[in-house]
C-alpha positions as CSV (number, residue, x, y, z in Angstrom):
1,M,87.1,17.9,78.9
2,S,88.8,17.2,82.4
3,R,86.9,16.6,85.5
4,D,88.1,19.8,86.6
5,E,86.5,21.4,84.0
6,I,83.5,19.0,83.8
7,I,83.4,20.3,87.6
8,A,83.5,24.1,87.6
9,T,81.2,24.0,84.0
10,T,78.5,21.8,85.8
11,K,78.8,24.0,89.1
12,R,78.0,27.8,87.0
13,F,75.0,26.2,84.9
14,L,73.5,23.8,87.7
15,S,73.9,27.4,90.1
16,E,72.2,29.3,87.4
17,E,69.6,27.3,85.9
18,F,68.2,25.9,89.5
19,E,68.8,29.2,92.1
20,V,71.7,27.0,93.9
21,D,74.7,28.4,95.5
22,E,77.7,26.8,94.3
23,N,79.0,26.2,97.3
24,E,76.1,23.9,97.9
25,I,77.3,21.7,94.9
26,L,79.3,19.7,96.9
27,A,81.0,16.1,95.4
28,D,79.8,14.4,98.2
29,N,76.1,16.0,97.9
30,N,73.4,14.6,96.9
31,L,72.3,15.9,93.6
32,H,68.6,15.4,93.4
33,E,68.1,16.9,97.2
34,T,70.7,19.8,96.6
35,L,69.2,20.8,93.3
36,D,65.2,20.1,94.9
37,L,64.4,17.9,91.8
38,D,61.1,17.2,91.0
39,S,59.9,15.1,88.0
40,L,59.4,18.3,86.0
41,D,63.0,19.6,86.8
42,Y,64.9,16.5,84.9
43,V,63.7,17.8,81.7
44,D,64.9,20.9,82.4
45,L,68.6,19.0,83.7
46,V,68.6,17.2,80.6
47,V,68.3,19.8,78.8
48,V,71.2,22.4,80.0
49,I,73.4,19.3,81.0
50,E,72.9,18.9,76.7
51,E,73.6,22.2,76.3
52,N,76.6,22.8,78.6
53,L,78.4,19.4,78.5
54,G,77.3,18.3,74.9
55,F,75.7,14.6,75.5
56,K,72.0,14.2,76.5
57,P,72.0,11.8,79.5
58,T,68.8,9.1,80.1
59,A,66.8,8.1,82.6
60,D,68.7,4.9,83.0
61,D,71.6,7.2,83.6
62,F,69.8,9.4,86.2
63,K,69.3,5.8,88.0
64,A,72.8,5.8,89.2
65,I,73.2,9.0,90.3
66,D,73.0,10.1,94.0
67,T,76.2,12.7,94.8
68,F,77.6,15.0,92.4
69,D,80.6,13.0,92.2
70,D,78.2,10.0,91.0
71,F,77.5,12.8,88.0
72,Y,80.8,13.7,87.2
73,D,82.0,10.1,87.2
74,L,79.3,9.7,84.4
75,A,80.5,12.8,82.6
76,E,83.9,11.5,82.1
77,R,82.4,8.3,81.1
78,K,80.6,10.0,78.5
79,F,83.5,11.8,77.3
80,A,85.8,8.9,76.8
81,E,83.2,7.3,75.0
82,T,83.0,10.2,72.4
83,A,86.9,10.4,72.3
């Protein structure tokens, strides 16, 4: 999956799941703040990522994610590992 495909897919499923306008999901925006995540939301987030992108992020993965761009980098790495 290309980075552009990752971004488009991510925007779609995150906006649906967390009821956020896709226009708010910008590369430099803080993922946690934009999605207004609490501790229970992380379970939902892991599930929708696995369902839509096919990998399951770990707690350590989330520690390194501040922005959506950080998430896209993670997704690219995960896809490269499985290629």
